[in-house]
C-alpha positions in Angstrom: 57.8 4.1 -36.6 54.4 5.4 -36.1 51.3 3.2 -36.8 50.1 3.5 -40.3 46.8 2.2 -42.2 47.4 0.9 -45.9 44.5 -0.4 -48.2 45.7 -2.6 -50.8 43.6 -3.8 -53.9 44.7 -7.2 -55.6 43.3 -8.8 -58.6 41.8 -12.0 -59.3 44.0 -14.3 -61.3 43.2 -17.1 -63.5 46.1 -19.9 -63.8 47.1 -22.8 -66.2 45.1 -21.2 -69.1 44.9 -24.5 -70.8 48.4 -26.0 -71.3 50.5 -23.6 -68.8 49.5 -26.0 -65.8 51.3 -24.5 -62.7 53.2 -22.2 -65.0 50.7 -19.5 -66.8 48.5 -17.1 -65.2 46.7 -13.7 -66.0 45.4 -10.9 -63.8 41.9 -9.9 -64.1 39.8 -6.6 -63.4 38.0 -8.1 -60.6 39.5 -7.1 -57.2 39.6 -7.5 -53.5 40.5 -4.8 -51.3 42.3 -5.3 -47.8 42.7 -2.6 -45.2 45.7 -3.2 -42.6 46.7 -1.5 -39.7 49.7 -2.9 -37.6 49.4 -2.7 -33.7 52.1 -2.8 -30.9 49.7 -4.6 -28.8 49.2 -8.3 -29.4 45.8 -9.5 -30.7 44.1 -9.4 -34.4 41.0 -8.0 -35.2 39.6 -9.2 -38.5 36.2 -8.2 -40.2 35.2 -9.3 -43.8 32.3 -8.4 -46.2 31.5 -9.6 -49.7 31.9 -12.8 -51.3 32.7 -15.9 -48.7 32.6 -13.4 -45.8 30.9 -16.1 -43.4 33.4 -18.6 -44.5 36.5 -16.4 -43.9 38.4 -17.2 -40.3 38.5 -14.3 -38.2 41.3 -15.5 -35.9 45.1 -16.7 -36.2 44.0 -18.9 -39.0 43.4 -16.1 -41.4 45.5 -16.1 -44.3 46.1 -12.6 -44.7 47.1 -12.5 -41.1 49.4 -15.5 -41.6 51.3 -13.5 -44.6 51.5 -10.4 -42.6 53.1 -12.3 -39.9 55.6 -14.2 -42.4 56.7 -10.8 -43.8 57.1 -9.2 -40.5 59.2 -12.5 -39.6 61.2 -12.2 -42.5 61.9 -8.2 -41.8 62.7 -8.9 -38.0 59.9 -6.8 -36.9 57.6 -9.6 -35.2 58.5 -7.9 -31.8 57.6 -4.6 -32.9 54.4 -5.5 -34.4 52.5 -7.8 -32.6 48.9 -7.4 -33.5 46.7 -6.1 -36.5 43.4 -4.9 -37.4 42.4 -6.3 -41.0 39.3 -5.4 -42.9 38.5 -7.6 -46.1 36.3 -6.4 -48.9 35.9 -9.5 -51.2 34.5 -9.5 -54.7 36.3 -12.5 -55.9 34.4 -15.9 -55.3 35.8 -18.3 -53.0 36.9 -21.9 -54.2 36.0 -21.4 -57.7 39.5 -20.8 -59.6 40.0 -17.4 -59.3 42.9 -17.2 -57.2 41.1 -16.1 -53.9 43.6 -17.4 -51.6 46.5 -16.2 -53.6 44.7 -12.8 -53.6 44.8 -12.9 -49.7 48.4 -13.9 -49.4 49.5 -11.1 -51.9 47.4 -8.7 -49.8 49.0 -9.6 -46.5 52.5 -9.4 -47.9 52.0 -6.1 -49.8 50.2 -4.2 -47.0 52.7 -5.2 -44.6 55.6 -4.3 -47.0 54.1 -1.0 -47.6 53.7 -0.2 -43.8 57.6 -1.2 -43.7 58.3 1.4 -46.4 58.8 -1.4 -48.9 61.7 -3.1 -47.5 61.4 -6.0 -50.0 61.0 -5.6 -53.9 58.3 -7.5 -56.0 60.6 -10.3 -56.9 61.1 -10.8 -53.1 57.5 -10.6 -52.5 56.8 -13.2 -55.0 59.2 -15.7 -53.5 57.5 -15.2 -50.0 54.0 -15.6 -51.8 55.3 -18.8 -53.5 56.7 -20.2 -50.3 53.4 -19.8 -48.7 51.1 -20.7 -51.7 53.3 -23.7 -52.7 53.2 -22.5 -56.5 53.6 -19.3 -58.3 51.0 -19.5 -60.9 48.2 -17.4 -59.3 50.4 -15.1 -56.9 52.6 -14.0 -59.7 50.0 -12.4 -61.6 48.3 -11.2 -58.6 51.5 -9.2 -57.8 52.8 -8.2 -61.4 49.5 -8.1 -63.4 49.4 -8.9 -66.9 50.4 -12.2 -68.2 52.8 -14.1 -66.5 55.0 -17.2 -67.3 56.8 -18.9 -64.0 59.3 -21.0 -63.4 60.7 -22.3 -60.3 64.3 -23.8 -60.2 65.8 -25.3 -57.3 63.2 -23.3 -55.0 63.8 -20.3 -56.5 61.0 -18.3 -58.6 61.4 -16.4 -61.5 58.3 -14.5 -63.2 58.3 -13.0 -66.8 55.2 -10.6 -67.0 54.2 -9.3 -70.1 51.1 -7.4 -72.0 50.0 -9.5 -75.0 49.8 -7.7 -78.4 46.3 -9.5 -78.9 43.4 -7.8 -77.3 41.1 -10.1 -75.4 38.0 -9.9 -73.2 37.5 -12.8 -70.7 34.2 -14.5 -70.0 34.4 -16.3 -66.9 31.4 -18.7 -66.2 31.0 -19.6 -62.3 29.0 -22.5 -61.7 26.8 -22.9 -58.7 29.2 -25.3 -56.8 32.6 -25.2 -55.2 35.5 -27.2 -55.9 38.4 -27.4 -53.7 42.3 -27.3 -55.2 42.9 -30.3 -53.0 40.0 -32.2 -54.8 41.0 -31.2 -58.0 44.8 -32.2 -57.4 43.7 -35.4 -56.1 42.3 -36.7 -59.4 45.9 -36.1 -61.3 48.0 -38.9 -62.1 51.5 -39.0 -60.5 53.1 -39.8 -64.1 52.0 -38.8 -67.6 52.8 -40.0 -70.9 55.6 -38.5 -73.1 53.4 -37.6 -75.7 51.2 -35.7 -73.4 54.2 -33.8 -72.1 55.0 -33.0 -75.6 51.6 -31.8 -76.6 51.7 -29.5 -73.7 55.3 -28.0 -74.3 54.3 -27.3 -78.1 50.9 -25.6 -77.1 52.2 -23.5 -74.2 55.1 -22.2 -76.3 52.6 -21.6 -79.3 50.4 -19.7 -76.9 53.2 -17.3 -75.4 54.6 -16.6 -78.9 51.4 -16.1 -80.4 50.4 -13.5 -77.6 53.8 -11.9 -77.6 54.1 -11.3 -81.4 50.2 -10.6 -81.9 50.0 -13.8 -84.5 46.2 -14.3 -83.9 45.9 -17.3 -86.2 48.1 -19.3 -84.1 45.7 -19.3 -81.1 43.2 -21.4 -82.8 44.5 -24.5 -80.8 46.8 -23.0 -78.4 44.3 -23.3 -75.4 44.4 -27.1 -75.6 45.8 -29.1 -72.7 46.7 -32.9 -72.0 48.0 -32.6 -68.4 45.1 -31.7 -66.4 41.9 -30.9 -67.8 41.1 -34.4 -69.3 41.3 -35.6 -65.5 39.5 -33.0 -63.7 36.5 -33.2 -66.4 34.7 -35.6 -64.2 34.4 -32.9 -61.5 32.8 -30.5 -63.8 29.6 -31.7 -65.7 29.7 -30.7 -69.3 33.0 -29.0 -69.2 34.3 -29.8 -72.8 30.8 -29.2 -74.2 31.2 -25.6 -72.6 34.5 -25.2 -74.1 33.3 -26.2 -77.5 30.2 -23.9 -77.3 32.6 -20.9 -76.3 34.6 -21.4 -79.4 31.4 -21.9 -81.7 30.2 -18.5 -80.4 33.6 -16.9 -81.5 36.1 -17.3 -78.8 39.5 -18.2 -79.6 39.2 -21.0 -76.9 38.5 -21.7 -73.4 40.0 -23.4 -70.4 39.6 -24.7 -66.7 40.6 -21.6 -64.6 43.1 -22.6 -62.1 41.6 -25.9 -60.5 38.0 -24.9 -61.4 35.2 -25.1 -61.4 35.3 -21.8 -63.3 35.6 -21.9 -66.9 37.3 -19.0 -68.6 36.7 -18.2 -72.3 39.3 -15.8 -74.4 37.3 -13.7 -76.7 39.0 -11.3 -79.5 38.3 -7.7 -78.5 37.4 -7.0 -82.2 34.7 -9.7 -82.6 32.5 -8.2 -79.9 30.8 -11.5 -79.1 31.3 -11.8 -75.3 27.5 -11.8 -74.6 27.0 -14.5 -77.2 29.8 -16.6 -75.7 28.5 -16.0 -72.3 24.9 -17.4 -73.6 26.5 -20.2 -75.3 28.6 -21.3 -72.2 25.5 -20.8 -69.8 23.4 -23.0 -72.2 26.0 -25.8 -72.3 26.3 -26.0 -68.7 22.7 -25.8 -68.2 22.2 -28.8 -70.6 24.2 -30.7 -68.0 22.2 -29.6 -65.1 24.7 -26.9 -63.9 23.5 -23.3 -63.3 26.3 -20.6 -63.9 26.7 -16.9 -64.2 29.0 -15.2 -66.3 31.7 -12.5 -65.2 32.8 -10.3 -67.8 36.5 -9.2 -67.4 39.5 -7.8 -69.1 43.3 -8.1 -68.4 44.6 -6.1 -65.3 47.9 -4.3 -65.9 48.9 -3.3 -62.6 48.8 -6.1 -60.1 48.6 -5.3 -56.4 48.8 -1.8 -55.6 48.3 0.4 -52.4 45.2 2.6 -53.0 45.8 4.7 -49.9 48.3 5.3 -47.3 47.6 7.3 -44.3 48.7 7.8 -40.6 46.3 5.8 -38.2 44.5 7.8 -35.8 
């Protein structure tokens, strides 16, 4: 097989969406692009620019390269391709709850798979990505696009992806501090009360039903959560005040984006109030001593895709 270079574009994602802890995700219109060339000679050459470029490992620890190697191993091609050239052009903030690590995993898998003439289908890529990431809530929307509901049963991942019948925009407030997923996980309890589990099951079901049916009135409380946000609030000053400010300004609701610290508001397309929501969220953050900048995003409907594929010179 002759050497080829591919460039893959992968969307940012927001997971949990309130009550869908480790199960729900959406793809957003903010993208990282990764260019991959597999080489027969050993050694990896990695360059990066954009968001977090100075913090991205340029050696064997790089998560794109690890994901490439994982796919090559599954395909039995480790001996054929022993090295790579990888260039990352990043627009998704690191360690903010917008799926930057999932984006890197999916980029490596998708690009390597394209070079191998798409030996694996999207469901198989999802399984690989989940095995690497540990859970599917971010990698699934990164692969499929849209709104995803994900389950893991005896280690096997299933993903239902759909486009909501309610048109929304997303206002994502990016605070001026980092929060690692590990730190956000450490504050969660090992066990939860039955009433909290029931609360989340009912609200998660209501959210999916309302979005799939287009029943706007049922979204009023659908983004509320009892499993993780209450515990993580101590890590994000003013979080619930920011949620309340977004809703007063016209959003359906707001939630912690992934493990945070980004907060995401779900704004009706028809209300044209994204600026007002962003201003209200920024002011509420400022009242708690936090500076934050807004991202204005929509739902990505394509997921990860190859944007070029050409023979390497």
